[in-house]
C-alpha positions as CSV (number, residue, x, y, z in Angstrom):
1,M,6.7,-25.5,33.7
2,S,4.1,-25.1,36.4
3,V,0.9,-23.4,37.4
4,D,0.3,-21.9,40.9
5,R,-3.3,-20.8,40.6
6,E,-3.4,-19.1,44.0
7,K,-0.3,-17.0,43.2
8,A,-1.6,-16.1,39.7
9,L,-5.2,-15.2,40.6
10,G,-5.6,-11.5,40.8
11,A,-1.9,-10.8,40.2
12,S,-0.9,-7.5,38.7
13,L,0.2,-7.4,35.1
14,G,1.5,-3.8,35.5
15,E,0.4,-0.4,34.4
16,R,0.8,1.3,31.0
17,E,0.6,4.8,29.7
18,S,-0.6,4.9,26.2
19,G,-2.7,6.8,23.7
20,W,-3.6,7.2,20.1
21,E,-4.1,9.8,17.4
22,V,-6.5,10.2,14.5
23,D,-4.1,8.4,12.1
24,D,-3.9,5.4,14.4
25,V,-7.7,5.0,14.2
26,I,-7.7,5.4,10.4
27,L,-4.9,2.9,10.0
28,Y,-6.7,0.3,12.1
29,H,-9.9,0.8,10.1
30,L,-8.0,0.2,6.8
31,G,-6.4,-2.9,8.4
32,V,-9.9,-4.4,8.9
33,G,-11.1,-3.6,5.4
34,A,-12.7,-0.1,5.6
35,G,-12.6,2.2,2.6
36,V,-14.4,0.0,0.0
37,P,-15.7,1.8,-2.0
38,P,-13.4,4.8,-1.1
39,T,-16.0,7.5,-1.9
40,D,-18.8,5.9,0.0
41,P,-19.9,8.4,2.8
42,G,-20.2,5.6,5.4
43,E,-16.7,4.3,4.5
44,L,-15.2,7.8,4.7
45,E,-16.4,8.0,8.3
46,Y,-13.9,5.3,9.0
47,T,-11.1,6.5,6.8
48,Y,-11.2,10.4,6.6
49,E,-10.7,12.7,9.6
50,K,-13.9,14.6,8.8
51,N,-16.7,13.0,10.8
52,L,-14.4,10.2,11.9
53,K,-15.9,7.5,14.1
54,V,-14.2,4.7,16.0
55,L,-15.0,1.0,15.7
56,P,-15.2,-0.5,19.3
57,S,-12.8,-3.3,18.3
58,F,-10.1,-0.7,17.9
59,V,-9.5,-1.0,21.6
60,V,-7.6,-4.3,21.1
61,V,-4.8,-2.3,19.4
62,A,-5.4,1.1,21.1
63,G,-2.0,2.6,21.8
64,G,-0.2,-0.5,20.5
65,R,2.2,1.6,18.5
66,R,3.0,4.1,21.3
67,R,2.6,2.1,24.6
68,A,4.9,2.7,27.5
69,V,5.2,0.3,30.5
70,V,5.0,2.2,33.8
71,S,5.4,-0.9,36.0
72,G,5.4,-4.7,35.7
73,G,8.1,-5.2,33.1
74,G,7.9,-5.8,29.3
75,G,6.4,-8.8,27.5
76,L,3.8,-11.2,28.9
77,K,4.8,-12.5,32.2
78,I,2.2,-14.1,34.4
79,P,3.0,-14.5,38.1
80,G,2.7,-18.1,39.2
81,I,2.8,-19.5,35.7
82,E,5.9,-20.5,33.8
83,F,5.5,-21.0,30.1
84,S,7.0,-20.5,26.7
85,M,5.4,-18.3,24.1
86,T,5.3,-21.2,21.8
87,Q,2.7,-22.8,24.1
88,L,0.4,-19.8,23.9
89,L,-2.8,-19.6,21.9
90,H,-5.3,-16.7,21.9
91,G,-8.6,-18.5,22.5
92,E,-11.2,-15.7,23.1
93,Q,-11.5,-11.9,23.2
94,D,-13.9,-9.8,25.1
95,I,-14.2,-6.0,25.2
96,E,-16.5,-3.6,27.1
97,I,-16.9,0.0,26.0
98,H,-17.8,2.3,28.9
99,K,-17.7,5.7,27.2
100,T,-17.8,6.8,23.6
101,L,-14.3,6.2,22.1
102,P,-12.6,9.5,21.1
103,T,-10.6,9.7,17.9
104,S,-7.5,10.7,19.9
105,A,-6.8,10.1,23.6
106,K,-4.2,9.6,26.3
107,T,-4.9,6.6,28.6
108,Q,-3.5,4.7,31.5
109,S,-4.2,0.9,31.7
110,R,-3.8,-1.5,34.6
111,G,-3.8,-5.2,34.1
112,R,-4.5,-8.3,36.3
113,V,-5.0,-12.0,36.0
114,A,-8.8,-12.3,36.3
115,D,-9.0,-16.1,36.5
116,V,-7.1,-19.4,35.8
117,F,-8.9,-22.5,34.7
118,D,-7.7,-26.1,34.3
119,K,-8.7,-27.5,30.8
120,G,-6.9,-30.8,31.3
121,K,-4.3,-30.5,28.5
122,A,-4.0,-26.8,28.9
123,A,-4.3,-23.9,31.4
124,L,-6.7,-21.2,30.4
125,V,-5.7,-17.8,31.7
126,I,-8.0,-14.8,31.6
127,T,-6.1,-11.5,31.5
128,E,-8.0,-8.2,32.1
129,Y,-6.9,-4.6,31.4
130,E,-8.9,-1.5,32.4
131,S,-8.1,1.7,30.6
132,L,-8.8,5.1,32.0
133,D,-8.9,8.4,30.1
134,E,-7.3,11.7,31.2
135,A,-10.3,12.5,33.3
136,G,-9.8,9.3,35.3
137,D,-13.0,7.7,33.9
138,L,-13.1,4.1,32.9
139,L,-13.0,4.1,29.1
140,F,-12.9,0.5,28.1
141,T,-12.0,-3.0,29.5
142,T,-10.4,-5.8,27.5
143,R,-10.2,-9.5,28.4
144,S,-8.2,-12.1,26.6
145,S,-8.5,-15.9,27.1
146,L,-5.1,-17.4,26.7
147,F,-4.6,-21.2,26.3
148,I,-1.2,-22.4,27.6
149,R,-0.8,-25.8,26.0
150,G,0.6,-28.6,28.2
151,E,0.0,-26.8,31.5
152,G,-3.3,-28.4,32.5
153,G,-3.9,-30.9,35.2
154,F,-3.0,-28.7,38.1
155,G,-6.3,-29.3,39.8
156,G,-8.1,-26.0,39.3
157,P,-11.7,-25.4,38.3
158,S,-12.6,-26.1,34.6
159,G,-14.4,-22.8,34.1
160,P,-17.8,-22.0,32.6
161,K,-19.2,-23.6,29.5
162,V,-18.8,-21.8,26.2
163,G,-21.8,-19.5,25.7
164,N,-23.3,-17.2,23.0
165,T,-24.6,-20.2,21.0
166,P,-26.8,-19.1,18.0
167,P,-30.5,-20.2,18.0
168,E,-31.4,-23.2,15.8
169,R,-32.8,-21.2,12.9
170,D,-31.5,-19.6,9.8
171,P,-29.5,-16.4,10.4
172,D,-31.3,-13.1,10.1
173,G,-28.6,-12.1,7.6
174,V,-25.2,-12.9,6.2
175,V,-22.5,-10.2,5.4
176,E,-19.8,-10.8,2.9
177,S,-16.4,-9.2,3.6
178,A,-13.6,-9.5,1.0
179,T,-10.1,-9.3,2.4
180,L,-7.1,-8.0,0.5
181,P,-4.1,-10.2,-0.4
182,Q,-2.0,-7.8,1.6
183,Q,-4.5,-7.5,4.5
184,A,-2.2,-9.0,7.2
185,L,0.7,-6.7,6.1
186,L,-1.6,-3.7,6.5
187,Y,-3.1,-4.8,9.8
188,R,0.3,-5.5,11.5
189,L,1.2,-1.8,11.3
190,S,-1.3,-1.3,14.1
191,G,1.2,-3.0,16.5
192,D,1.1,-6.8,16.1
193,K,4.4,-7.7,14.3
194,N,4.2,-11.4,14.8
195,P,6.1,-12.8,11.7
196,L,3.5,-15.5,11.4
197,H,1.4,-12.9,9.5
198,A,4.1,-11.7,7.2
199,D,7.0,-14.1,6.7
200,P,6.3,-17.1,4.5
201,D,9.2,-19.1,5.9
202,F,8.1,-18.5,9.5
203,A,4.5,-19.5,8.5
204,K,5.7,-22.8,7.0
205,M,7.7,-23.6,10.2
206,A,4.4,-23.0,12.1
207,G,2.6,-25.5,9.8
208,F,0.9,-23.1,7.3
209,D,1.4,-22.9,3.5
210,Q,1.3,-19.1,3.8
211,P,1.1,-16.3,6.4
212,I,-2.3,-16.1,8.0
213,I,-4.5,-13.2,9.0
214,H,-4.4,-12.0,12.7
215,G,-7.3,-13.4,14.7
216,L,-7.9,-9.9,16.0
217,C,-8.1,-8.6,12.4
218,S,-10.9,-11.1,11.7
219,Y,-12.4,-10.0,15.0
220,G,-12.5,-6.4,13.7
221,I,-13.8,-7.4,10.3
222,A,-16.8,-9.1,12.0
223,C,-17.4,-6.1,14.2
224,K,-17.5,-3.8,11.3
225,A,-19.9,-6.1,9.4
226,I,-22.4,-5.9,12.3
227,V,-22.0,-2.2,12.9
228,D,-22.6,-1.4,9.3
229,H,-25.3,-3.9,8.4
230,V,-27.2,-4.3,11.7
231,L,-26.5,-1.1,13.7
232,G,-26.9,1.4,10.9
233,G,-23.2,2.3,11.0
234,D,-23.4,3.5,14.7
235,P,-20.5,2.1,16.7
236,T,-21.6,3.7,19.9
237,R,-24.4,1.2,20.2
238,V,-21.9,-1.5,21.0
239,A,-21.5,-2.0,24.8
240,R,-19.7,-5.4,24.7
241,Y,-18.2,-7.7,22.1
242,Q,-17.2,-11.3,22.9
243,A,-15.8,-13.9,20.4
244,R,-14.1,-17.2,20.3
245,F,-11.3,-17.9,17.8
246,A,-12.3,-21.2,16.1
247,G,-10.0,-21.2,13.1
248,I,-7.7,-19.2,10.8
249,G,-8.2,-16.9,7.9
250,F,-5.9,-16.3,4.9
251,P,-5.3,-12.9,3.2
252,G,-7.4,-12.6,0.1
253,E,-10.3,-14.8,1.3
254,T,-13.9,-13.6,1.5
255,Y,-15.5,-13.9,5.0
256,L,-19.1,-14.7,5.7
257,T,-20.5,-13.1,8.9
258,S,-23.8,-14.7,9.9
259,Y,-25.9,-13.0,12.5
260,W,-29.0,-13.5,14.7
261,E,-30.7,-10.6,16.5
262,E,-31.8,-11.8,19.9
263,G,-33.1,-9.1,22.3
264,D,-30.3,-6.9,23.4
265,K,-27.7,-9.1,21.7
266,V,-26.6,-9.8,18.1
267,L,-25.1,-13.3,18.0
268,L,-22.7,-14.0,15.2
269,R,-20.2,-16.3,13.6
270,M,-17.7,-15.9,10.8
271,D,-16.7,-18.5,8.2
272,S,-14.4,-18.6,5.2
273,K,-16.6,-18.6,2.1
274,V,-14.3,-20.7,-0.1
275,R,-13.2,-23.2,2.6
276,S,-16.5,-23.4,4.5
277,A,-14.4,-23.3,7.6
278,P,-15.1,-21.5,10.9
279,I,-13.0,-18.6,11.9
280,I,-15.0,-17.0,14.7
281,T,-17.8,-18.7,16.7
282,N,-19.7,-18.2,20.0
283,A,-19.6,-14.4,19.4
284,A,-22.0,-11.8,20.6
285,I,-22.3,-8.0,20.5
286,T,-24.3,-6.7,23.4
287,L,-26.2,-3.5,22.6
288,R,-26.2,-0.4,24.8
289,G,-29.5,0.1,26.5
Protein backbone atom coordinates (compact mmCIF):
# COMPACT_ATOMS: atom_id res chain seq x y z
CA MET A 1 0.00 0.00 0.00
CA SER A 2 1.28 3.48 -0.79
CA VAL A 3 0.33 7.11 -1.40
CA ASP A 4 1.81 9.21 -4.19
CA ARG A 5 0.16 12.59 -3.56
CA GLU A 6 1.60 14.27 -6.66
CA LYS A 7 0.24 11.53 -8.89
CA ALA A 8 -3.15 11.47 -7.17
CA LEU A 9 -3.76 15.22 -6.95
CA GLY A 10 -6.04 16.34 -9.77
CA ALA A 11 -6.20 12.86 -11.31
CA SER A 12 -9.27 12.04 -13.34
CA LEU A 13 -11.82 9.64 -11.88
CA GLY A 14 -13.51 9.23 -15.23
CA GLU A 15 -16.78 10.37 -16.79
CA ARG A 16 -20.27 8.97 -16.32
CA GLU A 17 -23.50 9.28 -18.22
CA SER A 18 -26.45 9.02 -15.93
CA GLY A 19 -29.91 10.30 -15.14
CA TRP A 20 -33.05 9.76 -13.16
CA GLU A 21 -36.81 9.64 -13.46
CA VAL A 22 -39.67 10.71 -11.21
CA ASP A 23 -39.88 7.31 -9.52
CA ASP A 24 -36.18 7.49 -8.55
CA VAL A 25 -36.82 10.77 -6.74
CA ILE A 26 -39.89 9.41 -4.94
CA LEU A 27 -38.04 6.22 -3.93
CA TYR A 28 -35.19 8.27 -2.47
CA HIS A 29 -37.60 10.45 -0.52
CA LEU A 30 -39.29 7.39 0.94
CA GLY A 31 -35.84 6.06 1.82
CA VAL A 32 -35.12 9.13 3.97
CA GLY A 33 -38.48 9.00 5.75
CA ALA A 34 -40.85 11.09 3.62
CA GLY A 35 -44.55 10.31 3.51
CA VAL A 36 -45.46 10.51 7.21
CA PRO A 37 -48.35 11.17 7.47
CA PRO A 38 -49.15 9.98 3.94
CA THR A 39 -51.98 12.48 3.31
CA ASP A 40 -50.08 15.56 4.50
CA PRO A 41 -49.81 18.04 1.56
CA GLY A 42 -46.15 18.76 2.33
CA GLU A 43 -45.27 15.06 2.43
CA LEU A 44 -47.12 14.42 -0.83
CA GLU A 45 -44.82 16.95 -2.49
CA TYR A 46 -42.05 14.41 -1.81
CA THR A 47 -43.96 11.23 -2.60
CA TYR A 48 -46.54 11.95 -5.33
CA GLU A 49 -45.72 13.07 -8.85
CA LYS A 50 -48.21 15.97 -8.66
CA ASN A 51 -46.23 19.04 -7.48
CA LEU A 52 -43.16 16.85 -6.87
CA LYS A 53 -40.06 18.59 -5.51
CA VAL A 54 -36.51 17.28 -5.05
CA LEU A 55 -34.51 17.32 -1.84
CA PRO A 56 -30.99 18.63 -2.56
CA SER A 57 -29.48 15.60 -0.81
CA PHE A 58 -30.92 13.45 -3.61
CA VAL A 59 -27.80 14.24 -5.64
CA VAL A 60 -25.73 11.78 -3.55
CA VAL A 61 -27.67 8.94 -5.21
CA ALA A 62 -28.73 10.68 -8.44
CA GLY A 63 -28.47 8.16 -11.23
CA GLY A 64 -27.13 5.48 -8.91
CA ARG A 65 -29.51 2.90 -10.32
CA ARG A 66 -28.81 3.69 -13.98
CA ARG A 67 -25.25 5.02 -14.12
CA ALA A 68 -22.95 4.13 -17.03
CA VAL A 69 -19.19 4.67 -16.96
CA VAL A 70 -17.93 6.39 -20.11
CA SER A 71 -14.25 6.35 -19.18
CA GLY A 72 -12.10 5.61 -16.19
CA GLY A 73 -13.17 2.05 -15.41
CA GLY A 74 -15.55 0.67 -12.79
CA GLY A 75 -15.36 0.83 -9.03
CA LEU A 76 -13.31 3.28 -6.99
CA LYS A 77 -9.75 3.42 -8.22
CA ILE A 78 -7.61 6.40 -7.23
CA PRO A 79 -4.42 6.99 -9.26
CA GLY A 80 -1.36 7.11 -7.03
CA ILE A 81 -3.07 5.42 -4.07
CA GLU A 82 -3.22 1.68 -3.47
CA PHE A 83 -5.75 0.52 -0.91
CA SER A 84 -8.29 -2.12 -0.01
CA MET A 85 -11.97 -1.24 0.29
CA THR A 86 -11.83 -2.62 3.85
CA GLN A 87 -9.62 0.38 4.74
CA LEU A 88 -12.13 2.93 3.48
CA LEU A 89 -14.37 5.12 5.65
CA HIS A 90 -16.71 7.85 4.40
CA GLY A 91 -15.80 10.81 6.62
CA GLU A 92 -17.62 13.83 5.22
CA GLN A 93 -20.05 14.77 2.46
CA ASP A 94 -20.42 18.11 0.71
CA ILE A 95 -22.85 19.04 -2.06
CA GLU A 96 -23.42 22.25 -4.01
CA ILE A 97 -26.60 22.85 -6.00
CA HIS A 98 -26.07 25.20 -8.94
CA LYS A 99 -29.53 25.00 -10.58
CA THR A 100 -32.96 23.90 -9.40
CA LEU A 101 -32.99 20.11 -9.49
CA PRO A 102 -35.50 18.71 -12.01
CA THR A 103 -37.67 15.69 -11.23
CA SER A 104 -36.13 13.86 -14.20
CA ALA A 105 -32.88 14.46 -16.02
CA LYS A 106 -30.03 13.11 -18.10
CA THR A 107 -26.60 14.10 -16.86
CA GLN A 108 -22.92 13.71 -17.54
CA SER A 109 -20.50 13.72 -14.61
CA ARG A 110 -16.75 14.07 -14.49
CA GLY A 111 -14.69 13.21 -11.44
CA ARG A 112 -11.28 14.16 -10.10
CA VAL A 113 -9.17 13.92 -6.97
CA ALA A 114 -9.54 17.39 -5.46
CA ASP A 115 -7.01 16.95 -2.63
CA VAL A 116 -5.06 14.45 -0.51
CA PHE A 117 -4.17 15.08 3.13
CA ASP A 118 -1.97 13.23 5.61
CA LYS A 119 -3.84 12.54 8.85
CA GLY A 120 -1.05 10.55 10.46
CA LYS A 121 -2.76 7.18 10.75
CA ALA A 122 -4.82 7.66 7.59
CA ALA A 123 -4.85 9.37 4.21
CA LEU A 124 -7.79 11.71 3.60
CA VAL A 125 -8.80 11.83 -0.06
CA ILE A 126 -11.27 14.41 -1.36
CA THR A 127 -13.07 13.23 -4.50
CA GLU A 128 -15.14 15.68 -6.51
CA TYR A 129 -17.75 15.11 -9.22
CA GLU A 130 -19.32 17.83 -11.35
CA SER A 131 -22.60 16.93 -13.04
CA LEU A 132 -23.90 18.74 -16.10
CA ASP A 133 -27.41 18.68 -17.53
CA GLU A 134 -28.36 18.15 -21.18
CA ALA A 135 -27.90 21.85 -21.88
CA GLY A 136 -24.29 21.58 -20.68
CA ASP A 137 -24.92 23.69 -17.58
CA LEU A 138 -23.41 22.74 -14.24
CA LEU A 139 -26.26 21.25 -12.22
CA PHE A 140 -24.56 20.09 -9.01
CA THR A 141 -21.18 19.24 -7.47
CA THR A 142 -20.54 16.51 -4.91
CA ARG A 143 -17.45 16.09 -2.76
CA SER A 144 -16.70 13.10 -0.55
CA SER A 145 -13.98 12.94 2.11
CA LEU A 146 -12.63 9.40 2.22
CA PHE A 147 -10.44 8.18 5.07
CA ILE A 148 -8.09 5.39 4.01
CA ARG A 149 -6.95 3.82 7.25
CA GLY A 150 -3.29 2.87 7.58
CA GLU A 151 -2.13 5.05 4.69
CA GLY A 152 -1.02 8.17 6.59
CA GLY A 153 2.53 9.26 7.27
CA PHE A 154 3.44 9.99 3.65
CA GLY A 155 4.46 13.58 4.41
CA GLY A 156 1.62 15.55 2.88
CA PRO A 157 -0.25 18.53 4.38
CA SER A 158 -2.67 17.75 7.20
CA GLY A 159 -5.50 19.78 5.69
CA PRO A 160 -7.84 22.42 7.16
CA LYS A 161 -9.39 22.16 10.60
CA VAL A 162 -12.95 20.91 10.93
CA GLY A 163 -15.39 23.82 10.61
CA ASN A 164 -19.11 24.49 10.98
CA THR A 165 -18.99 24.42 14.77
CA PRO A 166 -22.30 25.46 16.37
CA PRO A 167 -22.32 28.52 18.65
CA GLU A 168 -22.17 28.05 22.41
CA ARG A 169 -25.87 28.53 23.03
CA ASP A 170 -28.98 26.41 23.02
CA PRO A 171 -30.17 25.39 19.54
CA ASP A 172 -32.92 27.40 17.89
CA GLY A 173 -34.88 24.19 17.49
CA VAL A 174 -34.73 20.40 17.58
CA VAL A 175 -36.51 18.18 15.05
CA GLU A 176 -37.45 14.58 15.82
CA SER A 177 -37.33 12.13 12.92
CA ALA A 178 -38.45 8.56 13.50
CA THR A 179 -36.90 5.90 11.27
CA LEU A 180 -38.55 2.65 10.25
CA PRO A 181 -37.21 -0.78 11.24
CA GLN A 182 -36.84 -1.44 7.50
CA GLN A 183 -35.39 2.02 6.68
CA ALA A 184 -32.02 0.71 5.47
CA LEU A 185 -33.68 -1.95 3.29
CA LEU A 186 -35.73 0.78 1.63
CA TYR A 187 -32.86 3.26 1.22
CA ARG A 188 -30.52 0.69 -0.38
CA LEU A 189 -32.87 0.46 -3.38
CA SER A 190 -31.57 3.88 -4.44
CA GLY A 191 -28.25 2.26 -5.32
CA ASP A 192 -26.09 1.52 -2.26
CA LYS A 193 -26.23 -2.27 -1.92
CA ASN A 194 -23.51 -2.62 0.74
CA PRO A 195 -24.53 -5.74 2.74
CA LEU A 196 -23.58 -3.94 5.96
CA HIS A 197 -27.02 -2.33 5.78
CA ALA A 198 -29.03 -5.49 5.14
CA ASP A 199 -27.23 -8.72 6.10
CA PRO A 200 -27.12 -9.48 9.87
CA ASP A 201 -24.22 -11.92 9.47
CA PHE A 202 -22.16 -9.40 7.49
CA ALA A 203 -22.95 -6.69 10.07
CA LYS A 204 -21.70 -8.95 12.88
CA MET A 205 -18.45 -9.58 11.01
CA ALA A 206 -18.06 -5.80 10.84
CA GLY A 207 -18.57 -5.53 14.60
CA PHE A 208 -22.24 -4.51 14.79
CA ASP A 209 -25.10 -6.34 16.50
CA GLN A 210 -27.38 -5.60 13.55
CA PRO A 211 -27.29 -3.85 10.15
CA ILE A 212 -26.82 -0.10 10.39
CA ILE A 213 -28.39 2.77 8.46
CA HIS A 214 -26.38 4.25 5.59
CA GLY A 215 -24.56 7.43 6.59
CA LEU A 216 -25.97 9.13 3.50
CA CYS A 217 -29.47 8.08 4.55
CA SER A 218 -28.97 9.92 7.86
CA TYR A 219 -27.54 12.82 5.82
CA GLY A 220 -30.78 12.97 3.83
CA ILE A 221 -32.99 12.71 6.92
CA ALA A 222 -31.19 15.70 8.44
CA CYS A 223 -31.54 17.66 5.20
CA LYS A 224 -35.29 17.02 5.10
CA ALA A 225 -35.64 18.07 8.74
CA ILE A 226 -34.08 21.47 7.99
CA VAL A 227 -35.93 22.01 4.71
CA ASP A 228 -39.27 21.25 6.36
CA HIS A 229 -38.85 22.96 9.70
CA VAL A 230 -36.55 25.90 8.91
CA LEU A 231 -36.93 26.62 5.19
CA GLY A 232 -40.70 26.32 4.92
CA GLY A 233 -40.49 23.16 2.82
CA ASP A 234 -38.59 24.94 0.02
CA PRO A 235 -35.58 22.81 -1.10
CA THR A 236 -34.50 25.42 -3.67
CA ARG A 237 -33.20 27.60 -0.83
CA VAL A 238 -30.33 25.15 -0.25
CA ALA A 239 -27.15 26.21 -2.05
CA ARG A 240 -24.72 23.93 -0.22
CA TYR A 241 -24.85 21.19 2.42
CA GLN A 242 -21.77 19.98 4.30
CA ALA A 243 -21.69 17.31 7.02
CA ARG A 244 -19.31 15.10 8.96
CA PHE A 245 -20.20 11.49 9.81
CA ALA A 246 -19.49 11.18 13.53
CA GLY A 247 -21.30 7.94 14.35
CA ILE A 248 -23.79 5.35 13.21
CA GLY A 249 -27.56 5.03 13.28
CA PHE A 250 -29.72 1.94 13.58
CA PRO A 251 -33.02 1.29 11.78
CA GLY A 252 -35.98 2.05 14.02
CA GLU A 253 -34.23 4.76 16.03
CA THR A 254 -35.50 8.30 16.44
CA TYR A 255 -33.05 11.00 15.37
CA LEU A 256 -32.77 14.46 16.90
CA THR A 257 -31.61 17.20 14.52
CA SER A 258 -30.58 20.34 16.42
CA TYR A 259 -30.10 23.54 14.44
CA TRP A 260 -28.74 27.06 14.86
CA GLU A 261 -29.62 29.85 12.40
CA GLU A 262 -26.52 31.96 11.77
CA GLY A 263 -26.76 34.51 8.96
CA ASP A 264 -26.80 32.74 5.60
CA LYS A 265 -26.15 29.36 7.25
CA VAL A 266 -28.11 26.85 9.26
CA LEU A 267 -25.67 24.90 11.43
CA LEU A 268 -26.85 21.47 12.55
CA ARG A 269 -26.03 18.20 14.23
CA MET A 270 -27.88 14.92 14.51
CA ASP A 271 -27.96 12.54 17.48
CA SER A 272 -29.66 9.27 18.36
CA LYS A 273 -32.42 10.08 20.84
CA VAL A 274 -32.28 6.80 22.76
CA ARG A 275 -28.47 6.43 22.81
CA SER A 276 -27.57 10.15 23.09
CA ALA A 277 -24.86 9.37 20.54
CA PRO A 278 -23.72 11.67 17.72
CA ILE A 279 -24.47 10.65 14.13
CA ILE A 280 -23.77 13.84 12.14
CA THR A 281 -21.71 16.82 13.38
CA ASN A 282 -20.02 19.93 11.97
CA ALA A 283 -22.82 20.27 9.45
CA ALA A 284 -24.14 23.37 7.71
CA ILE A 285 -26.66 24.26 5.06
CA THR A 286 -25.75 27.44 3.20
CA LEU A 287 -28.78 29.34 1.97
CA ARG A 288 -29.12 30.71 -1.53
CA GLY A 289 -28.83 34.47 -1.59
